[in-house]
PDB file of N, CA, C and O in Angstrom:
ATOM      1  N   MET A   1     -14.906 -17.506  -1.039  1.00  0.00           N
ATOM      2  CA  MET A   1     -14.236 -17.990   0.145  1.00  0.00           C
ATOM      3  C   MET A   1     -15.099 -17.657   1.371  1.00  0.00           C
ATOM      4  O   MET A   1     -15.507 -16.511   1.559  1.00  0.00           O
ATOM      5  N   ALA A   2     -15.360 -18.633   2.169  1.00  0.00           N
ATOM      6  CA  ALA A   2     -16.143 -18.440   3.395  1.00  0.00           C
ATOM      7  C   ALA A   2     -15.204 -18.356   4.592  1.00  0.00           C
ATOM      8  O   ALA A   2     -14.210 -19.076   4.682  1.00  0.00           O
ATOM      9  N   ILE A   3     -15.544 -17.468   5.490  1.00  0.00           N
ATOM     10  CA  ILE A   3     -14.787 -17.326   6.727  1.00  0.00           C
ATOM     11  C   ILE A   3     -15.690 -17.771   7.866  1.00  0.00           C
ATOM     12  O   ILE A   3     -16.824 -17.309   7.986  1.00  0.00           O
ATOM     13  N   LYS A   4     -15.188 -18.660   8.693  1.00  0.00           N
ATOM     14  CA  LYS A   4     -15.939 -19.088   9.868  1.00  0.00           C
ATOM     15  C   LYS A   4     -15.165 -18.664  11.106  1.00  0.00           C
ATOM     16  O   LYS A   4     -14.017 -19.058  11.310  1.00  0.00           O
ATOM     17  N   ILE A   5     -15.813 -17.860  11.916  1.00  0.00           N
ATOM     18  CA  ILE A   5     -15.210 -17.395  13.164  1.00  0.00           C
ATOM     19  C   ILE A   5     -15.697 -18.314  14.274  1.00  0.00           C
ATOM     20  O   ILE A   5     -16.902 -18.428  14.503  1.00  0.00           O
ATOM     21  N   ASN A   6     -14.782 -18.963  14.955  1.00  0.00           N
ATOM     22  CA  ASN A   6     -15.145 -19.869  16.038  1.00  0.00           C
ATOM     23  C   ASN A   6     -15.196 -19.185  17.397  1.00  0.00           C
ATOM     24  O   ASN A   6     -16.025 -19.521  18.242  1.00  0.00           O
ATOM     25  N   ARG A   7     -14.306 -18.227  17.596  1.00  0.00           N
ATOM     26  CA  ARG A   7     -14.209 -17.574  18.904  1.00  0.00           C
ATOM     27  C   ARG A   7     -13.682 -16.170  18.704  1.00  0.00           C
ATOM     28  O   ARG A   7     -12.828 -15.930  17.851  1.00  0.00           O
ATOM     29  N   ILE A   8     -14.194 -15.247  19.493  1.00  0.00           N
ATOM     30  CA  ILE A   8     -13.701 -13.872  19.469  1.00  0.00           C
ATOM     31  C   ILE A   8     -13.391 -13.462  20.897  1.00  0.00           C
ATOM     32  O   ILE A   8     -14.184 -13.684  21.812  1.00  0.00           O
ATOM     33  N   LEU A   9     -12.230 -12.862  21.070  1.00  0.00           N
ATOM     34  CA  LEU A   9     -11.817 -12.297  22.344  1.00  0.00           C
ATOM     35  C   LEU A   9     -11.478 -10.836  22.097  1.00  0.00           C
ATOM     36  O   LEU A   9     -10.594 -10.525  21.299  1.00  0.00           O
ATOM     37  N   ILE A  10     -12.172  -9.949  22.775  1.00  0.00           N
ATOM     38  CA  ILE A  10     -11.955  -8.507  22.628  1.00  0.00           C
ATOM     39  C   ILE A  10     -11.410  -7.979  23.946  1.00  0.00           C
ATOM     40  O   ILE A  10     -12.024  -8.157  24.998  1.00  0.00           O
ATOM     41  N   ASN A  11     -10.258  -7.333  23.884  1.00  0.00           N
ATOM     42  CA  ASN A  11      -9.640  -6.736  25.072  1.00  0.00           C
ATOM     43  C   ASN A  11      -9.463  -5.242  24.865  1.00  0.00           C
ATOM     44  O   ASN A  11      -8.926  -4.811  23.846  1.00  0.00           O
ATOM     45  N   ASN A  12      -9.915  -4.455  25.830  1.00  0.00           N
ATOM     46  CA  ASN A  12      -9.677  -3.008  25.854  1.00  0.00           C
ATOM     47  C   ASN A  12     -10.033  -2.319  24.545  1.00  0.00           C
ATOM     48  O   ASN A  12      -9.222  -1.594  23.967  1.00  0.00           O
ATOM     49  N   PHE A  13     -11.248  -2.555  24.092  1.00  0.00           N
ATOM     50  CA  PHE A  13     -11.740  -1.911  22.878  1.00  0.00           C
ATOM     51  C   PHE A  13     -13.094  -1.307  23.187  1.00  0.00           C
ATOM     52  O   PHE A  13     -14.051  -2.012  23.508  1.00  0.00           O
ATOM     53  N   LYS A  14     -13.157   0.012  23.083  1.00  0.00           N
ATOM     54  CA  LYS A  14     -14.394   0.742  23.373  1.00  0.00           C
ATOM     55  C   LYS A  14     -14.942   0.315  24.732  1.00  0.00           C
ATOM     56  O   LYS A  14     -14.210   0.417  25.717  1.00  0.00           O
ATOM     57  N   PRO A  15     -16.217  -0.171  24.851  1.00  0.00           N
ATOM     58  CA  PRO A  15     -16.723  -0.457  26.198  1.00  0.00           C
ATOM     59  C   PRO A  15     -16.226  -1.776  26.782  1.00  0.00           C
ATOM     60  O   PRO A  15     -16.518  -2.082  27.938  1.00  0.00           O
ATOM     61  N   PHE A  16     -15.482  -2.560  26.005  1.00  0.00           N
ATOM     62  CA  PHE A  16     -15.092  -3.894  26.446  1.00  0.00           C
ATOM     63  C   PHE A  16     -13.725  -3.896  27.118  1.00  0.00           C
ATOM     64  O   PHE A  16     -12.724  -3.554  26.489  1.00  0.00           O
ATOM     65  N   ARG A  17     -13.678  -4.273  28.376  1.00  0.00           N
ATOM     66  CA  ARG A  17     -12.381  -4.537  29.010  1.00  0.00           C
ATOM     67  C   ARG A  17     -11.911  -5.915  28.573  1.00  0.00           C
ATOM     68  O   ARG A  17     -10.791  -6.084  28.091  1.00  0.00           O
ATOM     69  N   LYS A  18     -12.789  -6.895  28.751  1.00  0.00           N
ATOM     70  CA  LYS A  18     -12.513  -8.250  28.276  1.00  0.00           C
ATOM     71  C   LYS A  18     -13.861  -8.881  27.931  1.00  0.00           C
ATOM     72  O   LYS A  18     -14.749  -8.975  28.778  1.00  0.00           O
ATOM     73  N   PHE A  19     -13.998  -9.305  26.692  1.00  0.00           N
ATOM     74  CA  PHE A  19     -15.236  -9.920  26.226  1.00  0.00           C
ATOM     75  C   PHE A  19     -14.850 -11.112  25.359  1.00  0.00           C
ATOM     76  O   PHE A  19     -14.032 -10.988  24.448  1.00  0.00           O
ATOM     77  N   GLU A  20     -15.439 -12.254  25.646  1.00  0.00           N
ATOM     78  CA  GLU A  20     -15.152 -13.455  24.861  1.00  0.00           C
ATOM     79  C   GLU A  20     -16.455 -14.154  24.515  1.00  0.00           C
ATOM     80  O   GLU A  20     -17.343 -14.296  25.356  1.00  0.00           O
ATOM     81  N   ILE A  21     -16.556 -14.584  23.276  1.00  0.00           N
ATOM     82  CA  ILE A  21     -17.734 -15.325  22.839  1.00  0.00           C
ATOM     83  C   ILE A  21     -17.277 -16.502  21.978  1.00  0.00           C
ATOM     84  O   ILE A  21     -16.389 -16.365  21.137  1.00  0.00           O
ATOM     85  N   ASN A  22     -17.891 -17.643  22.200  1.00  0.00           N
ATOM     86  CA  ASN A  22     -17.564 -18.859  21.476  1.00  0.00           C
ATOM     87  C   ASN A  22     -18.735 -19.183  20.558  1.00  0.00           C
ATOM     88  O   ASN A  22     -19.865 -19.353  21.017  1.00  0.00           O
ATOM     89  N   PHE A  23     -18.461 -19.267  19.255  1.00  0.00           N
ATOM     90  CA  PHE A  23     -19.503 -19.521  18.272  1.00  0.00           C
ATOM     91  C   PHE A  23     -19.617 -20.992  17.878  1.00  0.00           C
ATOM     92  O   PHE A  23     -20.524 -21.345  17.125  1.00  0.00           O
ATOM     93  N   THR A  24     -18.745 -21.845  18.351  1.00  0.00           N
ATOM     94  CA  THR A  24     -18.740 -23.233  17.894  1.00  0.00           C
ATOM     95  C   THR A  24     -19.957 -24.019  18.369  1.00  0.00           C
ATOM     96  O   THR A  24     -20.293 -25.038  17.766  1.00  0.00           O
ATOM     97  N   ASP A  25     -20.618 -23.583  19.420  1.00  0.00           N
ATOM     98  CA  ASP A  25     -21.761 -24.311  19.949  1.00  0.00           C
ATOM     99  C   ASP A  25     -23.088 -23.892  19.334  1.00  0.00           C
ATOM    100  O   ASP A  25     -24.096 -24.567  19.546  1.00  0.00           O
ATOM    101  N   SER A  26     -23.117 -22.812  18.588  1.00  0.00           N
ATOM    102  CA  SER A  26     -24.373 -22.272  18.082  1.00  0.00           C
ATOM    103  C   SER A  26     -24.308 -22.039  16.579  1.00  0.00           C
ATOM    104  O   SER A  26     -23.265 -21.676  16.034  1.00  0.00           O
ATOM    105  N   ARG A  27     -25.423 -22.251  15.932  1.00  0.00           N
ATOM    106  CA  ARG A  27     -25.518 -21.959  14.505  1.00  0.00           C
ATOM    107  C   ARG A  27     -26.204 -20.620  14.272  1.00  0.00           C
ATOM    108  O   ARG A  27     -26.085 -20.039  13.193  1.00  0.00           O
ATOM    109  N   PHE A  28     -26.915 -20.133  15.271  1.00  0.00           N
ATOM    110  CA  PHE A  28     -27.662 -18.886  15.146  1.00  0.00           C
ATOM    111  C   PHE A  28     -27.458 -18.077  16.418  1.00  0.00           C
ATOM    112  O   PHE A  28     -27.725 -18.558  17.519  1.00  0.00           O
ATOM    113  N   ILE A  29     -26.979 -16.838  16.257  1.00  0.00           N
ATOM    114  CA  ILE A  29     -26.699 -15.990  17.417  1.00  0.00           C
ATOM    115  C   ILE A  29     -27.362 -14.639  17.194  1.00  0.00           C
ATOM    116  O   ILE A  29     -27.284 -14.077  16.101  1.00  0.00           O
ATOM    117  N   VAL A  30     -28.011 -14.122  18.222  1.00  0.00           N
ATOM    118  CA  VAL A  30     -28.670 -12.818  18.167  1.00  0.00           C
ATOM    119  C   VAL A  30     -28.034 -11.923  19.218  1.00  0.00           C
ATOM    120  O   VAL A  30     -27.881 -12.314  20.375  1.00  0.00           O
ATOM    121  N   PHE A  31     -27.665 -10.719  18.803  1.00  0.00           N
ATOM    122  CA  PHE A  31     -27.172  -9.714  19.739  1.00  0.00           C
ATOM    123  C   PHE A  31     -28.296  -8.726  19.966  1.00  0.00           C
ATOM    124  O   PHE A  31     -28.721  -8.034  19.041  1.00  0.00           O
ATOM    125  N   ASP A  32     -28.771  -8.660  21.182  1.00  0.00           N
ATOM    126  CA  ASP A  32     -29.905  -7.811  21.520  1.00  0.00           C
ATOM    127  C   ASP A  32     -29.590  -7.070  22.812  1.00  0.00           C
ATOM    128  O   ASP A  32     -28.925  -7.606  23.699  1.00  0.00           O
ATOM    129  N   GLY A  33     -30.061  -5.865  22.910  1.00  0.00           N
ATOM    130  CA  GLY A  33     -29.869  -5.104  24.137  1.00  0.00           C
ATOM    131  C   GLY A  33     -30.160  -3.643  23.909  1.00  0.00           C
ATOM    132  O   GLY A  33     -30.300  -3.202  22.768  1.00  0.00           O
ATOM    133  N   PRO A  34     -30.251  -2.885  24.988  1.00  0.00           N
ATOM    134  CA  PRO A  34     -30.545  -1.454  24.866  1.00  0.00           C
ATOM    135  C   PRO A  34     -29.367  -0.690  24.256  1.00  0.00           C
ATOM    136  O   PRO A  34     -28.260  -1.212  24.123  1.00  0.00           O
ATOM    137  N   ASN A  35     -29.644   0.556  23.893  1.00  0.00           N
ATOM    138  CA  ASN A  35     -28.595   1.424  23.352  1.00  0.00           C
ATOM    139  C   ASN A  35     -27.452   1.553  24.358  1.00  0.00           C
ATOM    140  O   ASN A  35     -27.669   1.605  25.569  1.00  0.00           O
ATOM    141  N   GLY A  36     -26.240   1.604  23.829  1.00  0.00           N
ATOM    142  CA  GLY A  36     -25.078   1.828  24.679  1.00  0.00           C
ATOM    143  C   GLY A  36     -24.501   0.583  25.328  1.00  0.00           C
ATOM    144  O   GLY A  36     -23.631   0.696  26.191  1.00  0.00           O
ATOM    145  N   PHE A  37     -24.954  -0.593  24.942  1.00  0.00           N
ATOM    146  CA  PHE A  37     -24.446  -1.815  25.558  1.00  0.00           C
ATOM    147  C   PHE A  37     -23.374  -2.510  24.727  1.00  0.00           C
ATOM    148  O   PHE A  37     -22.893  -3.572  25.123  1.00  0.00           O
ATOM    149  N   GLY A  38     -22.983  -1.939  23.577  1.00  0.00           N
ATOM    150  CA  GLY A  38     -21.833  -2.445  22.847  1.00  0.00           C
ATOM    151  C   GLY A  38     -22.125  -3.307  21.629  1.00  0.00           C
ATOM    152  O   GLY A  38     -21.210  -3.938  21.099  1.00  0.00           O
ATOM    153  N   LYS A  39     -23.360  -3.353  21.172  1.00  0.00           N
ATOM    154  CA  LYS A  39     -23.669  -4.173  19.989  1.00  0.00           C
ATOM    155  C   LYS A  39     -22.887  -3.678  18.782  1.00  0.00           C
ATOM    156  O   LYS A  39     -22.211  -4.467  18.122  1.00  0.00           O
ATOM    157  N   THR A  40     -22.965  -2.402  18.486  1.00  0.00           N
ATOM    158  CA  THR A  40     -22.246  -1.848  17.339  1.00  0.00           C
ATOM    159  C   THR A  40     -20.739  -1.901  17.560  1.00  0.00           C
ATOM    160  O   THR A  40     -19.989  -2.130  16.612  1.00  0.00           O
ATOM    161  N   SER A  41     -20.290  -1.696  18.775  1.00  0.00           N
ATOM    162  CA  SER A  41     -18.854  -1.789  19.079  1.00  0.00           C
ATOM    163  C   SER A  41     -18.331  -3.188  18.811  1.00  0.00           C
ATOM    164  O   SER A  41     -17.194  -3.352  18.369  1.00  0.00           O
ATOM    165  N   PHE A  42     -19.148  -4.195  19.074  1.00  0.00           N
ATOM    166  CA  PHE A  42     -18.761  -5.576  18.786  1.00  0.00           C
ATOM    167  C   PHE A  42     -18.518  -5.737  17.284  1.00  0.00           C
ATOM    168  O   PHE A  42     -17.511  -6.316  16.876  1.00  0.00           O
ATOM    169  N   TYR A  43     -19.435  -5.227  16.465  1.00  0.00           N
ATOM    170  CA  TYR A  43     -19.260  -5.320  15.013  1.00  0.00           C
ATOM    171  C   TYR A  43     -18.096  -4.459  14.533  1.00  0.00           C
ATOM    172  O   TYR A  43     -17.404  -4.832  13.586  1.00  0.00           O
ATOM    173  N   ASP A  44     -17.872  -3.317  15.173  1.00  0.00           N
ATOM    174  CA  ASP A  44     -16.700  -2.496  14.842  1.00  0.00           C
ATOM    175  C   ASP A  44     -15.413  -3.280  15.086  1.00  0.00           C
ATOM    176  O   ASP A  44     -14.482  -3.204  14.284  1.00  0.00           O
ATOM    177  N   ALA A  45     -15.350  -4.027  16.178  1.00  0.00           N
ATOM    178  CA  ALA A  45     -14.158  -4.821  16.497  1.00  0.00           C
ATOM    179  C   ALA A  45     -13.909  -5.881  15.429  1.00  0.00           C
ATOM    180  O   ALA A  45     -12.766  -6.097  15.028  1.00  0.00           O
ATOM    181  N   ILE A  46     -14.966  -6.541  14.967  1.00  0.00           N
ATOM    182  CA  ILE A  46     -14.814  -7.553  13.915  1.00  0.00           C
ATOM    183  C   ILE A  46     -14.356  -6.907  12.612  1.00  0.00           C
ATOM    184  O   ILE A  46     -13.462  -7.422  11.941  1.00  0.00           O
ATOM    185  N   GLU A  47     -14.968  -5.781  12.255  1.00  0.00           N
ATOM    186  CA  GLU A  47     -14.583  -5.085  11.022  1.00  0.00           C
ATOM    187  C   GLU A  47     -13.128  -4.625  11.091  1.00  0.00           C
ATOM    188  O   GLU A  47     -12.394  -4.746  10.110  1.00  0.00           O
ATOM    189  N   LEU A  48     -12.708  -4.101  12.238  1.00  0.00           N
ATOM    190  CA  LEU A  48     -11.324  -3.664  12.401  1.00  0.00           C
ATOM    191  C   LEU A  48     -10.366  -4.840  12.282  1.00  0.00           C
ATOM    192  O   LEU A  48      -9.305  -4.718  11.670  1.00  0.00           O
ATOM    193  N   LEU A  49     -10.728  -5.965  12.857  1.00  0.00           N
ATOM    194  CA  LEU A  49      -9.895  -7.162  12.770  1.00  0.00           C
ATOM    195  C   LEU A  49      -9.742  -7.627  11.329  1.00  0.00           C
ATOM    196  O   LEU A  49      -8.634  -7.933  10.888  1.00  0.00           O
ATOM    197  N   LEU A  50     -10.847  -7.680  10.596  1.00  0.00           N
ATOM    198  CA  LEU A  50     -10.826  -8.240   9.240  1.00  0.00           C
ATOM    199  C   LEU A  50     -10.327  -7.279   8.177  1.00  0.00           C
ATOM    200  O   LEU A  50      -9.755  -7.710   7.176  1.00  0.00           O
ATOM    201  N   THR A  51     -10.538  -5.959   8.380  1.00  0.00           N
ATOM    202  CA  THR A  51     -10.183  -5.002   7.326  1.00  0.00           C
ATOM    203  C   THR A  51      -9.114  -4.000   7.730  1.00  0.00           C
ATOM    204  O   THR A  51      -8.531  -3.337   6.872  1.00  0.00           O
ATOM    205  N   GLY A  52      -8.849  -3.881   9.032  1.00  0.00           N
ATOM    206  CA  GLY A  52      -7.868  -2.900   9.487  1.00  0.00           C
ATOM    207  C   GLY A  52      -8.430  -1.495   9.602  1.00  0.00           C
ATOM    208  O   GLY A  52      -7.685  -0.547   9.848  1.00  0.00           O
ATOM    209  N   ARG A  53      -9.741  -1.351   9.428  1.00  0.00           N
ATOM    210  CA  ARG A  53     -10.367  -0.034   9.532  1.00  0.00           C
ATOM    211  C   ARG A  53     -11.829  -0.190   9.926  1.00  0.00           C
ATOM    212  O   ARG A  53     -12.379  -1.292   9.921  1.00  0.00           O
ATOM    213  N   MET A  54     -12.443   0.939  10.267  1.00  0.00           N
ATOM    214  CA  MET A  54     -13.864   0.948  10.591  1.00  0.00           C
ATOM    215  C   MET A  54     -14.549   1.957   9.676  1.00  0.00           C
ATOM    216  O   MET A  54     -14.324   3.162   9.790  1.00  0.00           O
ATOM    217  N   ARG A  55     -15.371   1.468   8.785  1.00  0.00           N
ATOM    218  CA  ARG A  55     -16.020   2.302   7.778  1.00  0.00           C
ATOM    219  C   ARG A  55     -16.836   3.435   8.411  1.00  0.00           C
ATOM    220  O   ARG A  55     -16.862   4.547   7.882  1.00  0.00           O
ATOM    221  N   ARG A  56     -17.504   3.160   9.542  1.00  0.00           N
ATOM    222  CA  ARG A  56     -18.288   4.210  10.205  1.00  0.00           C
ATOM    223  C   ARG A  56     -17.425   5.414  10.550  1.00  0.00           C
ATOM    224  O   ARG A  56     -17.860   6.556  10.400  1.00  0.00           O
ATOM    225  N   TYR A  57     -16.215   5.166  11.006  1.00  0.00           N
ATOM    226  CA  TYR A  57     -15.321   6.256  11.384  1.00  0.00           C
ATOM    227  C   TYR A  57     -14.736   6.939  10.162  1.00  0.00           C
ATOM    228  O   TYR A  57     -14.492   8.145  10.185  1.00  0.00           O
ATOM    229  N   ASP A  58     -14.511   6.193   9.103  1.00  0.00           N
ATOM    230  CA  ASP A  58     -14.045   6.808   7.857  1.00  0.00           C
ATOM    231  C   ASP A  58     -15.091   7.785   7.335  1.00  0.00           C
ATOM    232  O   ASP A  58     -14.757   8.896   6.923  1.00  0.00           O
ATOM    233  N   GLU A  59     -16.361   7.373   7.353  1.00  0.00           N
ATOM    234  CA  GLU A  59     -17.444   8.235   6.892  1.00  0.00           C
ATOM    235  C   GLU A  59     -17.581   9.460   7.792  1.00  0.00           C
ATOM    236  O   GLU A  59     -17.825  10.561   7.298  1.00  0.00           O
ATOM    237  N   LEU A  60     -17.429   9.286   9.095  1.00  0.00           N
ATOM    238  CA  LEU A  60     -17.495  10.410  10.017  1.00  0.00           C
ATOM    239  C   LEU A  60     -16.349  11.383   9.758  1.00  0.00           C
ATOM    240  O   LEU A  60     -16.549  12.597   9.773  1.00  0.00           O
ATOM    241  N   TYR A  61     -15.146  10.851   9.519  1.00  0.00           N
ATOM    242  CA  TYR A  61     -13.982  11.696   9.248  1.00  0.00           C
ATOM    243  C   TYR A  61     -14.200  12.542   7.996  1.00  0.00           C
ATOM    244  O   TYR A  61     -13.786  13.699   7.936  1.00  0.00           O
ATOM    245  N   GLU A  62     -14.854  11.948   6.997  1.00  0.00           N
ATOM    246  CA  GLU A  62     -15.092  12.674   5.745  1.00  0.00           C
ATOM    247  C   GLU A  62     -16.047  13.845   5.924  1.00  0.00           C
ATOM    248  O   GLU A  62     -16.017  14.781   5.125  1.00  0.00           O
ATOM    249  N   THR A  63     -16.892  13.821   6.949  1.00  0.00           N
ATOM    250  CA  THR A  63     -17.854  14.902   7.158  1.00  0.00           C
ATOM    251  C   THR A  63     -17.408  15.887   8.232  1.00  0.00           C
ATOM    252  O   THR A  63     -18.183  16.755   8.631  1.00  0.00           O
ATOM    253  N   THR A  64     -16.179  15.765   8.701  1.00  0.00           N
ATOM    254  CA  THR A  64     -15.678  16.694   9.717  1.00  0.00           C
ATOM    255  C   THR A  64     -14.308  17.224   9.319  1.00  0.00           C
ATOM    256  O   THR A  64     -13.577  16.596   8.552  1.00  0.00           O
ATOM    257  N   ILE A  65     -13.982  18.378   9.850  1.00  0.00           N
ATOM    258  CA  ILE A  65     -12.638  18.949   9.700  1.00  0.00           C
ATOM    259  C   ILE A  65     -12.152  19.255  11.103  1.00  0.00           C
ATOM    260  O   ILE A  65     -12.748  20.072  11.805  1.00  0.00           O
ATOM    261  N   HIS A  66     -11.084  18.613  11.513  1.00  0.00           N
ATOM    262  CA  HIS A  66     -10.508  18.805  12.841  1.00  0.00           C
ATOM    263  C   HIS A  66     -11.573  18.661  13.935  1.00  0.00           C
ATOM    264  O   HIS A  66     -11.603  19.436  14.891  1.00  0.00           O
ATOM    265  N   GLY A  67     -12.436  17.668  13.782  1.00  0.00           N
ATOM    266  CA  GLY A  67     -13.444  17.389  14.793  1.00  0.00           C
ATOM    267  C   GLY A  67     -14.675  18.272  14.746  1.00  0.00           C
ATOM    268  O   GLY A  67     -15.572  18.117  15.575  1.00  0.00           O
ATOM    269  N   LYS A  68     -14.742  19.203  13.790  1.00  0.00           N
ATOM    270  CA  LYS A  68     -15.895  20.091  13.679  1.00  0.00           C
ATOM    271  C   LYS A  68     -16.714  19.698  12.457  1.00  0.00           C
ATOM    272  O   LYS A  68     -16.170  19.455  11.380  1.00  0.00           O
ATOM    273  N   LYS A  69     -18.024  19.639  12.640  1.00  0.00           N
ATOM    274  CA  LYS A  69     -18.926  19.268  11.552  1.00  0.00           C
ATOM    275  C   LYS A  69     -18.830  20.257  10.401  1.00  0.00           C
ATOM    276  O   LYS A  69     -18.716  21.464  10.611  1.00  0.00           O
ATOM    277  N   ILE A  70     -18.877  19.734   9.186  1.00  0.00           N
ATOM    278  CA  ILE A  70     -18.930  20.560   7.997  1.00  0.00           C
ATOM    279  C   ILE A  70     -20.401  20.777   7.664  1.00  0.00           C
ATOM    280  O   ILE A  70     -21.165  19.817   7.563  1.00  0.00           O
ATOM    281  N   LEU A  71     -20.793  22.015   7.495  1.00  0.00           N
ATOM    282  CA  LEU A  71     -22.159  22.305   7.099  1.00  0.00           C
ATOM    283  C   LEU A  71     -22.215  22.347   5.586  1.00  0.00           C
ATOM    284  O   LEU A  71     -21.493  23.108   4.942  1.00  0.00           O
ATOM    285  N   MET A  72     -23.068  21.533   5.039  1.00  0.00           N
ATOM    286  CA  MET A  72     -23.271  21.538   3.600  1.00  0.00           C
ATOM    287  C   MET A  72     -24.400  22.508   3.296  1.00  0.00           C
ATOM    288  O   MET A  72     -25.547  22.273   3.675  1.00  0.00           O
ATOM    289  N   VAL A  73     -24.073  23.605   2.607  1.00  0.00           N
ATOM    290  CA  VAL A  73     -25.060  24.627   2.303  1.00  0.00           C
ATOM    291  C   VAL A  73     -25.218  24.683   0.792  1.00  0.00           C
ATOM    292  O   VAL A  73     -24.237  24.821   0.061  1.00  0.00           O
ATOM    293  N   ALA A  74     -26.442  24.577   0.336  1.00  0.00           N
ATOM    294  CA  ALA A  74     -26.706  24.677  -1.096  1.00  0.00           C
ATOM    295  C   ALA A  74     -26.921  26.138  -1.458  1.00  0.00           C
ATOM    296  O   ALA A  74     -27.704  26.842  -0.820  1.00  0.00           O
ATOM    297  N   HIS A  75     -26.230  26.573  -2.468  1.00  0.00           N
ATOM    298  CA  HIS A  75     -26.392  27.951  -2.946  1.00  0.00           C
ATOM    299  C   HIS A  75     -27.251  27.935  -4.203  1.00  0.00           C
ATOM    300  O   HIS A  75     -27.113  27.056  -5.054  1.00  0.00           O
ATOM    301  N   SER A  76     -28.139  28.921  -4.309  1.00  0.00           N
ATOM    302  CA  SER A  76     -28.980  28.980  -5.502  1.00  0.00           C
ATOM    303  C   SER A  76     -28.560  30.095  -6.415  1.00  0.00           C
ATOM    304  O   SER A  76     -29.163  30.289  -7.471  1.00  0.00           O
TER     305      SER A  76
END
C-alpha cells in the first residue's frame, strides 16, 4: 500500500508555530538547512502523525531513568 501525502500543516509542534507545505506541485523535495532549523522535527511530526509515536524518543527513554543517563559499565 502506498501513501501519498499532498499537504502537511504543522501547528505548535517543537520549533513550528505554523508550518504548511504542499507536495502536489513537486515530485522531488529536498529539506536542507543548518542545524536547529527543524528538519528532524519535521520528520518527527510525520512519524507521530502516522504511527502515534516517535522512535527517537522511545530509544532515548530506554537509555535514561527519570531523565538521567544510564551508564553502561562492562565488568570483567
